[in-house]
C-alpha positions, 0 to 999 in steps of 0.5 A: 439566494442565500443558499447559493451564495453559501454553496459558492463560498464553501466551494471557493474555500475548498478550492483555496484549501486544495491550492494551499496544500499543493505539493510542488515538484520537478521531475526528469529522467537520467540517460540510463532511464532512471526517473527522478523527482525533486520536492524542495521544502526548506522549512526544516533541515531534513531530507528524504532520499527514496528509491522505489523499484517496480517489482513486487510479489506479483512478479514472482514465478511459480516455485520461486515466491518470496524473492521480492520481500526477501530483497527488502531485507537482503539489500541492507546487508551491505555493499562493496563499499559498505561493510557487512552489517554496517548499513544501519550503523552508518545511517544512525551515526549520521543522525538519520533513520531509514527502512524499506517495505514491499507489497505485491507491486513494488519495493521501496527503500528510504533514508531521512537525514539532516540535510547536510548529509544528503550526499551521503544518502544519495551515495548509499542508495547508489551503492545499494543498486550498484554494489550489493552483497548477494552471497550465500552468507547474506542469503542464509542470514536473511532467510532466518530474518524473514522466517522470524518476521513471518512467525511474528506477523502472520503465524503468531499474530491474531487475525494475521492472515486478514491483516497481511493479505494471506486470505487473498487466495480466496479472492483471486483465482488466477492473478498473483495477488492471490499469493502471500506477499511474503511468499512461501518459505519452502520456496526460499529454502529451496532457492539456489544462490544463483536464483537470488542473484538472477532475480536481482539482475532481472528487476534491479536496474535504474530504468525500473526505478524512481528516485525521489529526493524531498526536503531541505535541498538545493536543486542544482547541487542535488542534480549534480550529485544525482548525476554523479552517483546514478547516471553511470549505472548501466541500464538493462533490458526491463522485463516485459510484464504480462498482465493476468486478467482475473475473471469477474466472479458471478456467484457468491463464494463462502469459505472458512479460514482457521487461526490458532491465535484467536478465540473470537471469530470474525466475518469478512465480506471481501471483493475484488475492486478496480485498479488504484488508477481508476476513479471508481477506486476512490469512490469505493474509498468513500464508501468504505469510509462511510460504512466502517471508518471510525466510531461515527461510521454506519456499521459501528453505530448500528452493530456496536452502539445500537444493536450491540451485536458486534465487538468491533467492525473493520475494513481494509481497502488495499489499493493495488496496481492491477486490481484492488481489494476491499474487505468489510468485517466484524467480530461478534459479541457473546454468542451472536452468530456470524449470520446475524453480523452478515445480515446487518452488514448486508442491510447497510450495503443495500442502503448504499446501493439504493439510497443517496447519502445525505449532504452531511455524510458527504461533507463528513467524508470529504473532511476525513479525506482532507485530514488524511491528505494533510497527515500523509503529506505533513512531512517529507517522508510521506511526500516522498512516498506519495510522489514515488507511488503516484509516478510508478503505480498510478502513472501520474506523479501529479496525482498527489495534487489531484486526490482531494479534487477527485474526492470532492468531485465524487457525487452521491449518484456515483457512490450509489452506482459504485456500491451497486456495481462492486458490492454485488453479492455475486461478486464477493467472497465471504470468509468465516475466520474461525478459531482453530479449535472449531476446525473439525477433525 
Protein backbone atom coordinates (compact mmCIF):
# COMPACT_ATOMS: atom_id res chain seq x y z
CA UNK A 1 0.00 0.00 0.00
CA UNK A 2 2.84 2.37 0.86
CA UNK A 3 4.43 1.74 -2.53
CA UNK A 4 1.16 2.53 -4.32
CA UNK A 5 0.72 5.77 -2.39
CA UNK A 6 4.31 6.79 -3.14
CA UNK A 7 3.91 5.99 -6.84
CA UNK A 8 0.68 8.00 -6.97
CA UNK A 9 2.33 10.92 -5.18
CA UNK A 10 5.24 10.98 -7.62
CA UNK A 11 2.86 10.85 -10.58
CA UNK A 12 0.82 13.73 -9.22
CA UNK A 13 3.97 15.72 -8.54
CA UNK A 14 5.24 15.13 -12.09
CA UNK A 15 1.87 16.20 -13.48
CA UNK A 16 1.93 19.35 -11.35
CA UNK A 17 5.42 20.19 -12.61
CA UNK A 18 4.33 19.79 -16.22
CA UNK A 19 1.32 22.02 -15.69
CA UNK A 20 3.45 24.67 -13.98
CA UNK A 21 5.83 24.70 -16.97
CA UNK A 22 3.06 25.03 -19.55
CA UNK A 23 3.75 27.63 -22.25
CA UNK A 24 0.68 29.72 -23.03
CA UNK A 25 0.30 31.01 -26.58
CA UNK A 26 -2.21 32.31 -29.09
CA UNK A 27 -2.06 31.62 -32.82
CA UNK A 28 -3.91 32.82 -35.89
CA UNK A 29 -3.37 33.26 -39.62
CA UNK A 30 -3.27 36.51 -41.61
CA UNK A 31 -5.25 36.90 -44.83
CA UNK A 32 -2.09 36.32 -46.88
CA UNK A 33 -1.52 32.94 -45.22
CA UNK A 34 1.23 33.94 -42.80
CA UNK A 35 0.80 32.10 -39.52
CA UNK A 36 1.28 34.10 -36.32
CA UNK A 37 2.03 32.83 -32.80
CA UNK A 38 2.04 35.13 -29.76
CA UNK A 39 3.46 34.25 -26.36
CA UNK A 40 3.01 36.89 -23.68
CA UNK A 41 5.46 36.96 -20.78
CA UNK A 42 5.70 40.29 -18.98
CA UNK A 43 8.18 39.18 -16.32
CA UNK A 44 11.12 40.86 -18.11
CA UNK A 45 11.14 43.87 -20.49
CA UNK A 46 12.41 41.96 -23.54
CA UNK A 47 10.72 40.57 -26.62
CA UNK A 48 11.78 38.24 -29.44
CA UNK A 49 10.55 38.62 -33.01
CA UNK A 50 11.24 35.52 -35.11
CA UNK A 51 10.30 34.29 -38.57
CA UNK A 52 10.80 30.72 -39.73
CA UNK A 53 10.56 29.93 -43.44
CA UNK A 54 9.77 26.41 -44.57
CA UNK A 55 12.79 26.01 -46.80
CA UNK A 56 16.07 24.27 -46.16
CA UNK A 57 18.83 22.34 -47.87
CA UNK A 58 16.54 19.42 -48.74
CA UNK A 59 14.50 21.74 -51.00
CA UNK A 60 17.40 22.54 -53.31
CA UNK A 61 17.80 21.03 -56.76
CA UNK A 62 20.76 19.24 -58.30
CA UNK A 63 23.45 21.68 -59.39
CA UNK A 64 21.97 24.49 -57.30
CA UNK A 65 22.78 23.44 -53.75
CA UNK A 66 23.67 25.85 -50.95
CA UNK A 67 20.95 28.39 -51.71
CA UNK A 68 19.01 27.94 -48.45
CA UNK A 69 22.04 28.49 -46.24
CA UNK A 70 23.25 31.29 -48.52
CA UNK A 71 20.04 33.24 -47.87
CA UNK A 72 20.65 33.02 -44.14
CA UNK A 73 23.57 35.36 -44.83
CA UNK A 74 22.22 37.28 -47.81
CA UNK A 75 19.14 38.59 -46.01
CA UNK A 76 21.27 40.53 -43.54
CA UNK A 77 22.70 42.64 -46.38
CA UNK A 78 19.99 45.28 -46.19
CA UNK A 79 16.68 46.24 -47.74
CA UNK A 80 15.09 49.02 -49.76
CA UNK A 81 14.75 51.02 -46.54
CA UNK A 82 17.72 49.66 -44.55
CA UNK A 83 21.11 50.65 -45.92
CA UNK A 84 23.57 48.05 -47.12
CA UNK A 85 25.47 46.71 -44.11
CA UNK A 86 23.35 48.63 -41.60
CA UNK A 87 21.15 45.77 -40.35
CA UNK A 88 23.30 44.68 -37.40
CA UNK A 89 24.11 48.29 -36.51
CA UNK A 90 20.41 49.16 -36.22
CA UNK A 91 19.76 46.12 -34.03
CA UNK A 92 22.68 46.71 -31.66
CA UNK A 93 22.18 50.49 -31.41
CA UNK A 94 18.63 49.84 -30.24
CA UNK A 95 19.73 47.46 -27.49
CA UNK A 96 19.00 44.30 -29.43
CA UNK A 97 20.71 41.18 -30.67
CA UNK A 98 19.85 38.78 -33.44
CA UNK A 99 20.97 35.96 -35.66
CA UNK A 100 19.80 33.28 -38.08
CA UNK A 101 20.36 29.60 -38.71
CA UNK A 102 19.55 27.03 -41.36
CA UNK A 103 19.18 23.28 -41.50
CA UNK A 104 17.86 20.80 -44.03
CA UNK A 105 14.19 21.67 -43.31
CA UNK A 106 13.91 25.38 -42.49
CA UNK A 107 15.58 28.81 -42.22
CA UNK A 108 15.11 30.85 -39.05
CA UNK A 109 15.69 34.56 -38.36
CA UNK A 110 15.23 36.34 -35.04
CA UNK A 111 15.91 39.52 -33.06
CA UNK A 112 15.54 40.15 -29.34
CA UNK A 113 14.93 43.75 -28.28
CA UNK A 114 13.97 45.70 -25.20
CA UNK A 115 10.19 45.50 -25.38
CA UNK A 116 9.82 49.20 -26.24
CA UNK A 117 11.44 48.36 -29.62
CA UNK A 118 8.98 45.62 -30.57
CA UNK A 119 7.59 47.74 -33.40
CA UNK A 120 11.10 48.15 -34.81
CA UNK A 121 11.66 44.39 -34.77
CA UNK A 122 8.41 43.73 -36.61
CA UNK A 123 9.19 46.36 -39.22
CA UNK A 124 12.67 44.95 -39.82
CA UNK A 125 11.38 41.41 -40.36
CA UNK A 126 8.69 42.70 -42.73
CA UNK A 127 11.44 44.56 -44.62
CA UNK A 128 13.47 41.37 -44.86
CA UNK A 129 10.53 39.64 -46.51
CA UNK A 130 9.28 42.48 -48.69
CA UNK A 131 12.30 44.56 -49.76
CA UNK A 132 15.56 42.57 -49.58
CA UNK A 133 18.68 43.60 -51.49
CA UNK A 134 19.46 40.75 -53.88
CA UNK A 135 22.00 42.15 -56.34
CA UNK A 136 25.35 40.99 -57.67
CA UNK A 137 27.34 42.95 -55.09
CA UNK A 138 25.43 41.32 -52.22
CA UNK A 139 25.82 37.86 -53.77
CA UNK A 140 29.57 38.27 -54.33
CA UNK A 141 30.11 39.53 -50.78
CA UNK A 142 28.14 36.78 -49.11
CA UNK A 143 29.71 34.10 -51.29
CA UNK A 144 33.05 34.88 -49.65
CA UNK A 145 31.41 34.83 -46.21
CA UNK A 146 29.93 31.38 -46.85
CA UNK A 147 33.27 30.05 -48.10
CA UNK A 148 35.00 31.29 -44.97
CA UNK A 149 32.33 29.70 -42.77
CA UNK A 150 32.80 26.39 -44.56
CA UNK A 151 36.56 26.58 -44.08
CA UNK A 152 36.23 27.36 -40.37
CA UNK A 153 33.44 24.98 -39.43
CA UNK A 154 34.05 22.01 -41.68
CA UNK A 155 37.23 22.03 -43.73
CA UNK A 156 39.51 23.11 -40.87
CA UNK A 157 37.54 21.91 -37.83
CA UNK A 158 38.46 18.57 -36.23
CA UNK A 159 35.63 16.04 -36.76
CA UNK A 160 33.72 18.77 -38.64
CA UNK A 161 32.16 16.33 -41.10
CA UNK A 162 30.51 14.45 -38.23
CA UNK A 163 29.41 17.53 -36.31
CA UNK A 164 27.89 19.31 -39.31
CA UNK A 165 26.41 16.29 -41.05
CA UNK A 166 28.70 15.99 -44.07
CA UNK A 167 28.75 12.22 -43.48
CA UNK A 168 25.00 11.88 -44.06
CA UNK A 169 25.67 10.99 -47.69
CA UNK A 170 26.56 7.53 -46.37
CA UNK A 171 23.20 7.22 -44.57
CA UNK A 172 20.89 8.54 -47.30
CA UNK A 173 21.13 7.12 -50.81
CA UNK A 174 18.12 8.94 -52.28
CA UNK A 175 16.91 11.65 -49.88
CA UNK A 176 18.39 15.13 -50.04
CA UNK A 177 19.39 14.87 -46.39
CA UNK A 178 22.44 13.17 -47.84
CA UNK A 179 23.68 16.50 -49.21
CA UNK A 180 25.82 18.87 -47.15
CA UNK A 181 23.59 21.38 -45.42
CA UNK A 182 25.88 24.20 -46.54
CA UNK A 183 25.75 22.91 -50.11
CA UNK A 184 28.53 22.61 -52.65
CA UNK A 185 30.63 25.75 -53.16
CA UNK A 186 31.03 24.94 -56.86
CA UNK A 187 27.26 25.29 -57.24
CA UNK A 188 27.22 28.71 -55.55
CA UNK A 189 30.16 29.87 -57.67
CA UNK A 190 28.36 28.80 -60.83
CA UNK A 191 24.96 30.26 -59.91
CA UNK A 192 23.73 33.31 -61.79
CA UNK A 193 22.11 36.30 -60.09
CA UNK A 194 18.79 35.38 -61.70
CA UNK A 195 18.94 31.97 -60.01
CA UNK A 196 19.48 33.52 -56.57
CA UNK A 197 16.53 35.83 -57.19
CA UNK A 198 14.40 32.93 -58.42
CA UNK A 199 15.09 30.95 -55.23
CA UNK A 200 13.85 33.86 -53.14
CA UNK A 201 10.66 34.21 -55.19
CA UNK A 202 10.02 30.49 -54.96
CA UNK A 203 10.29 30.11 -51.19
CA UNK A 204 10.19 33.46 -49.39
CA UNK A 205 6.53 34.36 -49.11
CA UNK A 206 4.19 34.98 -46.16
CA UNK A 207 2.25 31.78 -46.77
CA UNK A 208 5.46 29.75 -46.37
CA UNK A 209 6.39 31.29 -43.03
CA UNK A 210 5.47 31.51 -39.38
CA UNK A 211 5.96 34.70 -37.35
CA UNK A 212 6.47 34.34 -33.60
CA UNK A 213 6.46 37.20 -31.10
CA UNK A 214 7.38 36.15 -27.57
CA UNK A 215 7.94 38.20 -24.45
CA UNK A 216 6.84 41.49 -22.94
CA UNK A 217 4.04 42.49 -25.29
CA UNK A 218 0.51 43.86 -25.33
CA UNK A 219 -1.56 41.60 -27.55
CA UNK A 220 -3.92 44.16 -29.06
CA UNK A 221 -1.08 46.53 -29.90
CA UNK A 222 1.09 43.70 -31.26
CA UNK A 223 -1.68 42.37 -33.48
CA UNK A 224 -2.24 45.87 -34.87
CA UNK A 225 1.43 46.24 -35.81
CA UNK A 226 1.59 42.75 -37.28
CA UNK A 227 -1.37 43.51 -39.50
CA UNK A 228 0.14 46.84 -40.50
CA UNK A 229 3.53 45.43 -41.48
CA UNK A 230 2.78 41.93 -42.75
CA UNK A 231 -0.76 41.45 -43.99
CA UNK A 232 -0.29 43.60 -47.10
CA UNK A 233 2.62 41.46 -48.29
CA UNK A 234 1.14 39.45 -51.17
CA UNK A 235 0.90 35.69 -50.99
CA UNK A 236 2.22 33.57 -53.83
CA UNK A 237 1.65 30.01 -54.88
CA UNK A 238 3.67 27.84 -52.53
CA UNK A 239 5.83 25.17 -54.18
CA UNK A 240 4.64 21.60 -53.93
CA UNK A 241 7.09 19.39 -52.11
CA UNK A 242 7.65 15.86 -53.32
CA UNK A 243 8.70 13.69 -50.40
CA UNK A 244 11.61 11.47 -51.30
CA UNK A 245 11.26 8.04 -49.75
CA UNK A 246 14.51 6.61 -48.47
CA UNK A 247 14.53 2.80 -48.73
CA UNK A 248 15.18 0.87 -45.54
CA UNK A 249 18.69 -0.47 -45.34
CA UNK A 250 18.80 -4.27 -45.13
CA UNK A 251 22.54 -4.83 -44.89
CA UNK A 252 25.20 -3.24 -42.73
CA UNK A 253 27.49 -0.86 -44.59
CA UNK A 254 31.03 0.13 -43.59
CA UNK A 255 32.81 3.18 -44.97
CA UNK A 256 35.91 5.29 -44.30
CA UNK A 257 36.09 9.07 -44.00
CA UNK A 258 39.34 10.99 -43.72
CA UNK A 259 40.03 14.27 -41.92
CA UNK A 260 43.30 16.20 -42.20
CA UNK A 261 42.56 18.02 -38.94
CA UNK A 262 42.65 15.03 -36.59
CA UNK A 263 45.26 12.73 -35.09
CA UNK A 264 42.90 10.41 -33.21
CA UNK A 265 40.46 8.26 -35.21
CA UNK A 266 36.84 7.76 -34.24
CA UNK A 267 34.22 5.12 -34.87
CA UNK A 268 30.62 6.10 -35.51
CA UNK A 269 27.56 3.86 -35.72
CA UNK A 270 24.94 5.76 -37.69
CA UNK A 271 21.25 5.10 -38.26
CA UNK A 272 18.35 6.58 -40.20
CA UNK A 273 15.54 6.99 -37.66
CA UNK A 274 11.91 8.20 -37.73
CA UNK A 275 10.69 11.73 -38.39
CA UNK A 276 10.69 14.13 -35.44
CA UNK A 277 6.89 14.00 -35.65
CA UNK A 278 6.77 10.37 -34.56
CA UNK A 279 6.66 9.06 -31.01
CA UNK A 280 9.48 6.62 -31.70
CA UNK A 281 11.78 9.60 -32.32
CA UNK A 282 11.32 10.53 -28.65
CA UNK A 283 11.88 6.95 -27.57
CA UNK A 284 15.19 7.00 -29.44
CA UNK A 285 16.09 10.27 -27.70
CA UNK A 286 15.63 8.40 -24.43
CA UNK A 287 17.85 5.56 -25.67
CA UNK A 288 20.51 8.05 -26.74
CA UNK A 289 20.46 9.66 -23.31
CA UNK A 290 20.84 6.33 -21.51
CA UNK A 291 23.65 5.14 -23.75
CA UNK A 292 25.86 8.18 -24.16
CA UNK A 293 24.59 11.35 -22.47
CA UNK A 294 27.20 12.51 -19.99
CA UNK A 295 29.56 10.79 -17.58
CA UNK A 296 26.82 8.71 -15.98
CA UNK A 297 25.79 7.15 -19.30
CA UNK A 298 26.34 3.45 -19.90
CA UNK A 299 28.93 3.81 -22.63
CA UNK A 300 30.97 6.40 -20.74
CA UNK A 301 31.04 4.36 -17.54
CA UNK A 302 31.97 1.18 -19.39
CA UNK A 303 34.36 2.39 -22.10
CA UNK A 304 35.94 5.45 -20.48
CA UNK A 305 35.83 4.79 -16.72
CA UNK A 306 35.97 1.01 -16.38
CA UNK A 307 37.69 -0.48 -19.43
CA UNK A 308 39.64 2.70 -20.25
CA UNK A 309 39.51 1.88 -23.94
CA UNK A 310 37.91 5.12 -25.06
CA UNK A 311 39.04 8.68 -24.58
CA UNK A 312 35.45 9.81 -25.00
CA UNK A 313 32.05 8.63 -26.24
CA UNK A 314 29.51 10.84 -27.94
CA UNK A 315 26.19 10.80 -29.71
CA UNK A 316 24.21 13.04 -32.03
CA UNK A 317 20.47 12.74 -32.40
CA UNK A 318 19.39 15.14 -35.13
CA UNK A 319 15.58 15.41 -35.39
CA UNK A 320 14.41 16.27 -38.89
CA UNK A 321 11.06 16.58 -40.64
CA UNK A 322 11.11 13.57 -42.97
CA UNK A 323 13.60 11.30 -41.21
CA UNK A 324 16.03 11.78 -38.35
CA UNK A 325 19.62 10.72 -37.79
CA UNK A 326 21.13 8.98 -34.78
CA UNK A 327 24.87 8.57 -34.37
CA UNK A 328 26.85 6.87 -31.59
CA UNK A 329 30.61 7.33 -31.57
CA UNK A 330 33.80 6.86 -29.61
CA UNK A 331 37.49 7.81 -29.82
CA UNK A 332 40.06 5.23 -28.71
CA UNK A 333 42.72 5.48 -26.04
CA UNK A 334 46.25 4.72 -27.20
CA UNK A 335 46.47 1.75 -29.54
CA UNK A 336 42.95 0.48 -28.86
CA UNK A 337 41.48 -0.66 -32.15
CA UNK A 338 38.20 0.56 -33.59
CA UNK A 339 37.01 -3.07 -33.55
CA UNK A 340 37.37 -3.10 -29.76
CA UNK A 341 35.28 0.06 -29.51
CA UNK A 342 32.63 -1.42 -31.78
CA UNK A 343 32.46 -4.59 -29.67
CA UNK A 344 31.79 -2.59 -26.50
CA UNK A 345 29.18 -0.41 -28.16
CA UNK A 346 27.45 -3.44 -29.64
CA UNK A 347 27.33 -5.11 -26.22
CA UNK A 348 25.51 -2.14 -24.71
CA UNK A 349 23.14 -1.83 -27.66
CA UNK A 350 22.33 -5.55 -27.31
CA UNK A 351 21.44 -4.99 -23.65
CA UNK A 352 19.05 -2.21 -24.68
CA UNK A 353 17.48 -4.61 -27.20
CA UNK A 354 17.06 -7.57 -24.87
CA UNK A 355 16.75 -6.24 -21.31
CA UNK A 356 14.38 -3.80 -19.65
CA UNK A 357 16.10 -0.77 -18.16
CA UNK A 358 15.87 -0.23 -14.42
CA UNK A 359 13.42 2.06 -12.64
CA UNK A 360 16.41 4.15 -11.61
CA UNK A 361 17.58 4.63 -15.20
CA UNK A 362 14.08 5.50 -16.35
CA UNK A 363 13.64 8.12 -13.65
CA UNK A 364 17.09 9.55 -14.30
CA UNK A 365 16.36 10.06 -17.98
CA UNK A 366 13.03 11.71 -17.17
CA UNK A 367 14.83 14.12 -14.85
CA UNK A 368 17.33 14.95 -17.60
CA UNK A 369 14.57 15.72 -20.09
CA UNK A 370 12.70 17.86 -17.59
CA UNK A 371 15.87 19.84 -16.94
CA UNK A 372 16.49 20.20 -20.69
CA UNK A 373 12.92 21.40 -21.19
CA UNK A 374 13.26 24.03 -18.49
CA UNK A 375 16.58 25.26 -19.89
CA UNK A 376 15.32 25.38 -23.48
CA UNK A 377 12.26 27.38 -22.48
CA UNK A 378 13.79 29.54 -19.76
CA UNK A 379 13.88 32.61 -22.01
CA UNK A 380 11.73 34.08 -24.73
CA UNK A 381 14.29 33.28 -27.46
CA UNK A 382 14.07 29.57 -26.69
CA UNK A 383 10.29 29.62 -26.47
CA UNK A 384 10.00 31.45 -29.80
CA UNK A 385 12.19 28.86 -31.48
CA UNK A 386 10.24 25.94 -29.98
CA UNK A 387 6.87 27.39 -30.98
CA UNK A 388 7.98 28.02 -34.57
CA UNK A 389 9.60 24.59 -34.92
CA UNK A 390 6.65 22.69 -33.52
CA UNK A 391 4.17 24.53 -35.72
CA UNK A 392 6.15 24.23 -38.93
CA UNK A 393 7.95 20.89 -38.71
CA UNK A 394 5.88 18.84 -36.26
CA UNK A 395 2.51 20.23 -37.32
CA UNK A 396 1.40 20.86 -33.74
CA UNK A 397 2.32 24.11 -31.98
CA UNK A 398 1.13 22.69 -28.67
CA UNK A 399 3.76 19.96 -28.90
CA UNK A 400 5.82 22.35 -26.78
CA UNK A 401 3.51 21.44 -23.88
CA UNK A 402 3.39 17.73 -24.68
CA UNK A 403 7.13 17.00 -24.72
CA UNK A 404 7.41 16.03 -21.06
CA UNK A 405 4.12 14.15 -21.10
CA UNK A 406 5.42 12.04 -23.99
CA UNK A 407 8.75 11.39 -22.28
CA UNK A 408 7.09 10.48 -18.99
CA UNK A 409 4.72 8.10 -20.73
CA UNK A 410 7.44 6.12 -22.51
CA UNK A 411 7.66 2.62 -21.07
CA UNK A 412 10.57 0.25 -20.59
CA UNK A 413 9.00 -2.09 -23.13
CA UNK A 414 8.86 0.68 -25.75
CA UNK A 415 12.53 1.46 -25.17
CA UNK A 416 13.52 -2.16 -25.67
CA UNK A 417 11.33 -2.51 -28.78
CA UNK A 418 12.66 0.70 -30.38
CA UNK A 419 16.27 -0.32 -29.73
CA UNK A 420 15.61 -3.68 -31.34
CA UNK A 421 13.85 -2.16 -34.35
CA UNK A 422 15.95 0.90 -35.16
CA UNK A 423 19.41 -0.04 -33.87
CA UNK A 424 19.45 -3.30 -35.78
CA UNK A 425 22.86 -4.00 -37.31
CA UNK A 426 21.41 -4.44 -40.78
CA UNK A 427 20.04 -0.87 -40.68
CA UNK A 428 23.27 0.91 -39.86
CA UNK A 429 26.27 2.47 -41.50
CA UNK A 430 29.58 2.15 -39.66
CA UNK A 431 31.91 5.07 -40.32
CA UNK A 432 35.62 4.76 -39.60
CA UNK A 433 36.64 8.39 -39.21
CA UNK A 434 40.39 8.45 -39.78
CA UNK A 435 43.30 10.91 -39.93
CA UNK A 436 44.21 11.88 -43.49
CA UNK A 437 47.68 10.39 -42.90
CA UNK A 438 46.13 6.89 -42.85
CA UNK A 439 44.74 7.24 -46.34
CA UNK A 440 46.43 4.88 -48.75
CA UNK A 441 48.08 6.60 -51.65
